C-alpha positions in Angstrom: -15.3 95.5 94.6 -15.1 97.6 97.9 -11.9 98.1 99.9 -12.2 95.9 103.0 -10.0 95.7 105.9 -10.0 92.1 106.1 -8.6 91.4 102.7 -7.6 87.7 103.0 -11.3 86.9 104.2 -12.9 88.8 101.3 -10.8 87.1 98.7 -12.5 84.1 99.6 -12.1 82.4 102.9 -15.0 84.2 104.6 -17.4 82.5 102.1 -16.7 79.4 103.2 -17.7 79.9 106.9 -21.2 79.3 108.3 -23.2 81.9 109.2 -22.6 81.2 112.6 -19.0 81.4 112.1 -19.5 84.3 110.3 -21.7 86.4 113.0 -19.2 85.0 115.6 -16.6 86.7 114.2 -18.5 89.6 113.9 -19.5 89.5 117.4 -15.8 89.3 118.7 -15.3 92.8 117.3 -18.7 94.0 118.6 -17.6 92.7 122.2 -13.9 94.5 121.8 -16.1 97.6 120.8 -18.3 97.3 123.8 -15.4 96.6 126.0 -13.5 100.0 124.8 -16.6 102.0 124.7 -17.3 101.0 128.5 -13.8 102.3 129.2 -14.4 105.5 127.2 -11.8 104.8 124.9 -13.7 105.9 121.8 -10.9 105.7 119.6 -10.4 101.9 120.3 -13.9 101.1 120.1 -14.4 103.0 116.6 -11.4 100.9 115.5 -13.2 97.7 116.5 -16.5 98.8 115.0 -14.7 99.6 111.7 -13.8 95.9 111.7 -17.1 94.5 112.7 -18.7 96.5 110.1 -16.3 95.3 107.6 -16.9 91.7 108.7 -20.9 92.2 109.0 -20.6 93.8 105.3 -18.7 90.7 103.7 -21.7 88.6 105.4 -24.4 90.8 103.9 -22.5 90.3 100.6 -22.5 86.6 100.9 -24.7 85.2 98.2 -26.1 82.3 100.4 -27.9 84.5 102.5 -30.9 85.7 100.8 -34.5 86.4 101.7 -35.3 86.9 105.6 -31.5 86.0 106.3 -30.4 89.0 104.5 -33.1 91.4 105.9 -32.0 90.2 109.6 -28.5 91.0 108.6 -29.3 94.5 107.2 -31.5 95.0 110.0 -28.7 94.2 112.8 -26.0 96.5 110.8 -28.8 99.1 111.3 -29.1 98.5 115.0 -25.6 98.2 115.5 -24.8 101.5 114.1 -27.7 103.3 116.0 -26.4 101.7 119.3 -22.9 103.0 118.9 -23.2 106.0 116.8 -27.1 107.0 116.7 -29.6 107.8 119.6 -30.5 104.5 120.5 -33.8 104.4 118.8 -33.8 100.7 118.8 -33.0 100.4 122.6 -30.1 98.3 121.9 -27.0 98.9 124.4 -23.4 98.0 123.5 -23.8 94.9 125.9 -27.0 93.8 124.5 -25.3 93.8 120.8 -22.4 91.8 122.3 -25.3 89.4 123.8 -26.8 88.9 120.3 -23.7 88.0 118.5 -22.6 85.8 121.4 -25.2 83.1 120.9 -23.8 82.5 117.0 -20.3 82.2 118.5 -21.6 79.5 120.8 -23.3 77.9 117.8 -20.3 77.8 115.8 -18.2 76.4 118.5 -20.6 73.5 119.1 -21.2 72.8 115.6 -17.1 72.0 115.1 
């Protein structure tokens, strides 16, 4: 098994959450990364991105999300990496990535 930052979540709790809850949590870290990126603090931005990718990888590894959902999850991982570390070939910005995930956080909150 891969070494995860969020060991307690990787041990099982993550896999009890809905997809909206999972992606909302990823979005919290993306929001932190975008905030620090905008302030020019690369170190803090990269740490938040490490946590975001950790959670996103847990979501990608969740056996419930197969087919089109898995494809979307893999694509969003690719776009997220390109946005912060690449040449922005997809045209996404840190703010647009934060907005993408924000909708999942709202959905998760409304589902409670």
